[in-house]
N, C-alpha and C positions, 0 to 999 in steps of 0.2 A: 384556623389558619386563614389569613386573608392574603391571597397571592400578591396583590398589588402593593401591600405593605412590605413584603419581603423584597419585591422588585425595587420599591422606593428606597429601602434601607441600603441595598447594594448600590443603587444609582447614586446615592449621596455619599458613598465611600465608607459605609459602615461595615462592620464584621458580622457575618451571619453566624448564629449558633448552630451546633449540630442538629438541634431539635428543629429549628426553622428549615434547614436544608433537608432534613428527613421528611418534613411535612410537605414541602414544595415538590420534592422529587416523588414522593408517594402519590400526590395528586396528579403529577405528570404521568406516572406509570398507569394510573387508573383511568386516564383519559378525561380528567376533570378540568383541565386547563385549556383555554383558547390558544390557538397558534400564535396570536398576537402577544399573549402573556409569555409564552415560551421564548419568542423572539426578543421581547423586551428584557427578560432575564439574561439571555445570552449576551445581548448588547451591553447590559450593565456590568456583567462580569468582564467582558472584553475591555471596557473602559477603565474599570476600577480594580480589576485583578482579584485574586483571592490569597489569603494567607495559606501557609502549608497545612494548618489545621482545617481550614475550610475546604481545601482541595481533597484532603483525606476523607473528610465527612461526605463531600459530594461523591467521591469515588465509591465509598462503601455503601452509600444510599442507593446509588444506581446499580451496584452489584447485587444488593439485596432486593431490588425491585422485581425479581423474577426467580427462576429456578437456578440451582447450582448443580454442575455436573460432577459426577464421581467416576474415577477410572480404576477403582479397585479391581484387581485381578488381571489387568492388562499385562503386567510383567515387564514393562519397559519404562524408563524415565519419561515423564510427560513434559514436553517442551514445546515452545512456540516462539514465533518472531513477529514483530509488527513494525511497519514503516509509517512515518509521519506523512508520507505521500510525496510523489514527485512526478516527473514526466519521463515516460519510457522506463518506468520502474516496475519490472515484472519479476523481481527477485523471488517473491514468495512461491511463484509457480514452480521454480526449479528447486528452491531450498527445501521445501517440505518433503518431496520424494528423496532428495539426497540425504537429508537427516534421517528419514525412515530407513533408507538402505544401510545406514551406519548404526542402526539399533535403537533409535528414538521412536516414541509415539508422538505424533504431531497432530493434535486436534485443532486446526487453525480456523479461527473465526475471523473472517475478513469482511471488508466493507466495499461499498460502491465508490465511484469517483466523488471527490469533494473539490469544489471550485475548479481550478485548472488542471487538477491531477486526475490520473486514471485510477480506476478501481479494480481490484483483483476479481471481484464477483462479476463485473461487467465483461471482463475478458473471458472468464470461464463460461458465461452464458452464451458466448459465441459457439460453444459446442452443443450441437443438437442433443436434447435429452438430459443434459447435465442438470441435476437437481441441487440447487444451492440451499434448499431448506428441507433436508431429509428429517424424518422423525428420529427420535432419540435412539431407537433400536437400530436403525440403519446406520446412523452416524457412528455409534459404538462398534458395530459390526465391521465397518470399513476400516476404522482406526485399528481395531484388533487384528484383522486379517491382512490388511495391506500395510499398515504402519502410519498412514496419514490420511487426512480428509480435509479439504479446504471447502468450507461452507459459509453461508451467511448467517447473520444474527437472526435467530428465530424470535418470535414474539414472546417466548417464555424465558429467554436469556437476556437479562438486563434490559427489559422492555422500555424503561424510561430513557435509556441511552439512545435506543433506536429512534424514538420520537424527537429527542433533542438533536441528534445527528442530522436528521432530514432538514430541520429548520436552520441549523448552522450553515448548511450549504448555500442557502438562498438569502441569508441575512448578513453576509460578509463578516461572520464571527468565527470562521474556521480557525484563524491563526491566533488563538488565545491559549496560553500555556495551561491554565487550570482546566479549561474545557477539553483540550486535547488529552491532558493527563487522565482526567476522569473518564472520558469516552473510551480511550484505549484500555485502561486498567480495569474498569468495571467489567468489561467483557472477559478480560483475562482472568480476573479473580473468580468470576462466576464459572469459568471454564475448567476449573480444577487443576491449574498448571502447577508444576514444581519448579520449572525454570523458564526464563523469558529473556530474549535478546531484543533490543530496540534499535531501529535504524532511524536516527534523527537527521533529517536532511537540512542542508544549508546551501543557500545560493539563489540565483534568479528564478529557478523552477521550484523552490521550496516555499513553505509558509514562513519559515524562519530565514531571514536574509542576512543576519549577522551572526558571527561566531558566539557573541555574548548571548543572544537570544536562544541559539541552539543549545548552548551549554546549560542555560537556565532551565530549558524544557527537559533536557536529558537528565539533569540532576533531580528535577521534580519527579519525573517518571521513575527513575531508579530508586529514589528514597521512598516514594509512596508505595511502589510495588514490593520492595524489600520489607517495608513496614507491614505490608499485608501478608507476608509469609511466602512470597514468591522470589526465589533467587534470581536477581535481574542485573543485567549490565546493558550498556548502550554504546554503539559506535556512531560517531558523527561523520556523515559522508557528504561528498560534494554533489550538488545538484545545479551546477551552472551550465549543464548541457544534458540532453536526454541520456539516460544511463544505458539503455539498450539502443540498438540501431533502428528501432521502430517506436512509434507512438500511436496508439489507437487500441483496438480490441483484437480483432482477428490477426492483425499484423504483429502484435506483441505475443499472441498465443503461438503463431508460427515461429517467432523468434525463440520462444521457450522450447518448442520441439527441436529446433535446430541446435539449441544449446545442449539439450539432453542427448542429442546424437553426436556431441563432441565437436560441433562446427563453430563454436564461439570462443575457442581457446585464445588466450592472450589479450582479451578485451577488458575494459574497465568493468563490464558486467561480471565477467568471470572472477575478477579480483574481489568484488563485493560479495558475490554468492559464496565463494569459498571461505572468505573471512567470517561470514556469519555462520556458516556450517561449523567451522572450527570453534567459534565462540560457544555454540550450542553443545557441541560434543565435550568440550572441556568442562563447561558448567555442570553437565549431567554426570561427569565422572567416567565417561566412556573412553576418553583419550587423556593421556597424561599431560600433554602440552599442545600448543597451537600448531606446531610443525607436524606432529603425528596426526592431529585431527584433520588438518588440511590435506595431508596425504590420503587419509581414508576417504574424505569427501571427493577428492579428485578421482580416486579409484572407482568410486560409486558411479561416476559419469563415464569414465573410459570403459568400464566393464559392461555398460548397458543396464546395470541393475536399477539405477535411478529412473531411467526411461521406462523400464518395465513396471516399476512401482507407480509412476505417473499414469501409465495406461490402465493399470488395474484400478487405481483410484477413480479415474474417469468412468470406467465401466461400472464400478461398484456404486457410483452415484447416478447411474442412469444413462451415461453417455455410450457411444459406440465402443466396441471391444477392439477395433482395429484403427483407432485414430492415428497412432504413430505410423502405422504402415501406409495408410491411405488418407492423409489429411485433406487432400483436395476433394475427396468425396463429401466431406462434412463441413469444411470451413468456407463460408460464402466469400466470393471475391467481389470487389467493387467493379462496376462496369467501366469506369474510366481510370486509367493510369497515366500519369503525366510526370515526366522528369523535371526536376528543379536544377537549373544549370548555373554554374558559376559565371558571374558577369565579367570578371577580370581574372588575371593570373594572381596568385597569392597563397597565403596560408589562412586556413580557417582559424581566426584568432579569438572570436568570442561569439556568443549567441544569447538571445533572450529566451531562456528555456520556458519561462512562464508564457511568453507570447506563442511559442510552439504549442503548448498545452491548450491555449485559447483557440488556436487555429484548428485543433482537433475538434473542439466543441463547435466551432463555426461550420465544420464539415458535417456535423451531426453525430460525432462520436462521443459526445458528453452531454450533460444536462445543464440547463439554466434554471429549471424548476423541477421539484422532486418528481412530478408526474410525467416529465418529458420522456419520450421513447428514444432509444439510442439506435443509430445505424452502426452495427458492429463491423461493417465492411470497411469503413473509411478510416483514414489516418495517413501516416507517413512511414515509409520503409526505406531501407538502404541509406540511412542517415550516416554521413561521414562524421567521425569524431573530430573535435577541435584538435588543432595541431597538424591536420592533414594538408599537404601541399596539393593545390589544384591549379589547373590551367583553365583559361576562359573556355566555356562550353562543356567542361566536365560536369557530370552529374553529382550533386551533393546530397540528393534525396529523391524519393519517388512519392508523388501524391496518389492516394487511393480515394476516389471521389464517386459520388452518386451521379454526377452529370458534369458536362464540360465547363459550365459557368463556375461551379464551385471549385472545380479543379484549377481553373485559371486563378481564381482569387486566392486559393490556398498556396499555390506555387509562388505568387507574388508576395504573399505574406511571409512565407518561409524564407524566401530570398532576402526580404527586408529585415528579418530577424537575425541574420548572420552578418558578421563583420569580417571582411578579408583584409589581411595585413601583409606587409612586405617582408617581414622577418618572422622566424618561428616564434610563437608565443610562449610565455612562461605559464604553465598550467598547474593548478592545484592538484595535490594527490587526491585520489578518489576516496581514500579513508583518511580522515583528518585527525581524529583523536578518539580515545576510549574513555568512557565515564563509568 
C-alpha cells in the first residue's frame, strides 16, 4: 500500500476499495503515516466526499483498528448518545445519569472540542481527579455499579479514529459527512452498543448549516449504524444559539449541576435532554412510548436520582465524592467576571453562535492546535435566550476571563455577535425533525 496513491485517487474523485481503505486506516492505526498524509487524506475526503459503501468501509476499518468492548452480564440495555457538536451543548452530562436512573447502562465514549465547539471531556476535566481514561476494569465497574460512565477514547478503542480526529480539528476538515459518520460510529461500534441516538445540529453554531446537509449526515449515520447492527435514530436540533445558558468548561459543568438539581426547568436545554432520554428509553424497550419515557426521565431529575448517579459516576472515576454538595470547593473560578450589557432597548433577535464559540477559544477555553492547553475557568454564563426582551443596560451574559484585557475583548465580541430587533423574533423549534 502506497499512502500517497490512495490520497491521489481520492483527490482526483475516485472511489476507494474497501481493501484500500483497510490498508490506509491500518497504517494510520499503527502510526505509520505522517501527519501531513493524514491531513491530505482528510482534505481529499472533504472535497470529494465518499459513497455510502466507502463510508461503511471507513467506519468498519476504524472500528476494527483496536479493541471491542463486551458488556455481557451487565443486565441492562446498552445505550448511548452522540452529538455532532455545538456551542453550550452539555446535554451528555445530564443525559447519561438520567438514562441510567431509568434503567439503561450508558458507557459513553466522548470527545474533546472540535473547531468552535466545546468537548464533553474538556468539561469533565474541570473536575479535579476525574479520570477520562480509566482502565477497562474500572470502566466496566462504574457502568455496572452506577449505570453510566462518561470517558474518553482510549488508545485501544478505535485508535485510528483518535489520530484522525486530532488532525481534523486543525485542518478545517471537521464538517465532512463521511468523516463525521466514521468517527462517531467507529467508536460506537467498538463500544458494544445495542442502541444509539444521535443529535445532529443545524445552524450558525453547528458544522451543518443547512437542513439538507444535516439530514444527509443524519441519514448517513442512521443507515451506517443500523447496518452495523446498532439500533439507531437521530434528532435534528437547532444550534442557532447556545443551547445552555453557558459556554465554556467550568461554566457548563456548573450549568449541568444546576440542571440536575432541577433549576433549568422550562428551558430549550431541558426540552432537548428529555427528548433524547425518551428516545433512548423507547429504543431500548424500557418505555412503551415517548410520553411515558419523558415522564420517567423528568421524574429521575425531580427525585434527585439522576443527580445522585452523576455524583457517584464522578467519584467512581476519581473525582470528589461531594461535588454536588460543594461545587465551589472543586470548580475553579475565573479571576475576572464582566457583564455584557445591552446597548439599546429591544428583543434578542439573532446571534452568531459560531462566533460565540470562537470567543470561548479566544478566552483560552478551547484549542487552535491539538497540543494547546485549555483554561477551564473561562467562558460565558447567564446567557439570555433569543426572544428575550431587554432594556438598554440589561445584562445579556457574563464573561469569565483570566484578565481584564481578555474580558473586555470577549464582552465586545459577544455584544457584536447579537442582533437586537424592535419586534419579537420568530424562532425555530429546538427539535426540528427525527430521522
